[in-house]
N, C-alpha and C positions, 0 to 999 in steps of 0.2 A: 521730407524727411531730414531735415538740415541735420546736418555731424558736428556732433562735439568742436566745437574747437577751447583750446586755451593758451588765450594772450601770453605776449614773448616774457614779462617780465612775471607773470604771477606763474611756466614753467618753470622758471631758472629760484623761483622761491623756496617748491615746492622742489623743487634738487638737491637747496639750500637746505632747511629741511629736513630730508630726510638724510642727506649724507652729515648732518648734525645730529643726527636720533640718538648714537651715541655717548655724547655727551650729557644728554637731558634725562636719560633710562639710567633708571639705578638694580645693578643686580638679586635678583628673589638671593631669599634666605634662607636653611633647614625648613624655618617653624613656616614658609605658607606656603608649603609642598603636609604639615605631618598627621592633615582630618585626612590621609592616607590613609596612614597607619593606627591614625589612633580614634580606633572602634568599637570603644567602650559601652558607646551609649547605643552599637547595637541590642545588646539585654535587654537593652529598657525596650526595646517597640515593641510596638502593635501588626504585625504580619498580612495587611491586607490583599485577599486576589484580582484583577481584574483580567474578563481572557475579550480580547479585541479580537474583530474579523480581519486581518492583514493579507493581502496580495490569494483569496479570494480561500484562505483557513486560519482559524481556532490557535490567538499567539498567546499563550498561559504569561501573567508579571506576575509575582511579586511588586507588593510594596511596602514599606517595611520604615514607621514613622514615628517618631519616640516618642512618648504619650503627653510630654507635659513639655514638650517643644518639637511642635508638631513641622511647621517650615524646618525642619533636622529633617532631611525621609533621602533614598536610596532604594528608586526602582530595577526593575532589575527581567531577561524577555530569561521566561524557562526552556519552554516549548511547545513547538504549535500540533494540531490536530485539524485533519478532515471536517469530524464529527463535534457538532458543540456539544454534544450534552459528552461524551467525555471528555474535550476539552472544561467541564464546567468542575464535573465529581473529581479527578485529577489535581487543580485549580485547588477544588476543598484539602484534598489529602497535602497536596504541599502547605498546606495553608501552618494546616495542623503541624506538618510539623518541623516548620522554620518554625515557629514564635516559641520561642519561650517562654510565657505564657501555654497549657495546654485549653486551661480550662474561655481566653478569647474572654480577659476580664479585662484585660490592657486594652482603652477603646482612644482615637478616634474625632477628636468633638470639631465639626464642619465650620464653630461656629470660636472655633480655640486662631483666625488664620483674618481674625479681624478682616472680612471680603467684605464691603460695603454695596450692599443690593439697590441703592438707587441708581 
C-alpha cells in the first residue's frame, strides 16, 4: 500500500487557506445558540420510550418529539438495567412521568417525516 503524498504546491495552498481562514469566517451570534434555552416546544412533545441492548445491558432512552414538527426532537439516555423486563417496565413508567399529556394522546406519525420508501 502506497503512502499518501501531497505535492508542494497543494500543500502550500492548503496552508494558505488555513492561515486565512479567520478572514473568511464570521463570529457566531447569540441567536445561533438560542435553541439550547428555547425549550417552549417541549411542553407539546410526545414522549417515546426506547429500550436498546448496549454493552450487555438494557439502556432506557426517552425521545421527546414535537407532535406538530416531528423533526424537532431530543433523545436522552436515562438509565441502564441488566434485565430486559425491568428496563421495559421502568421505561413505561418514565414515559408516563415525563409526558405532559398523561393520557398519551400526543402522537408522532411516521408519515410526517416524509420518508421515501422506494
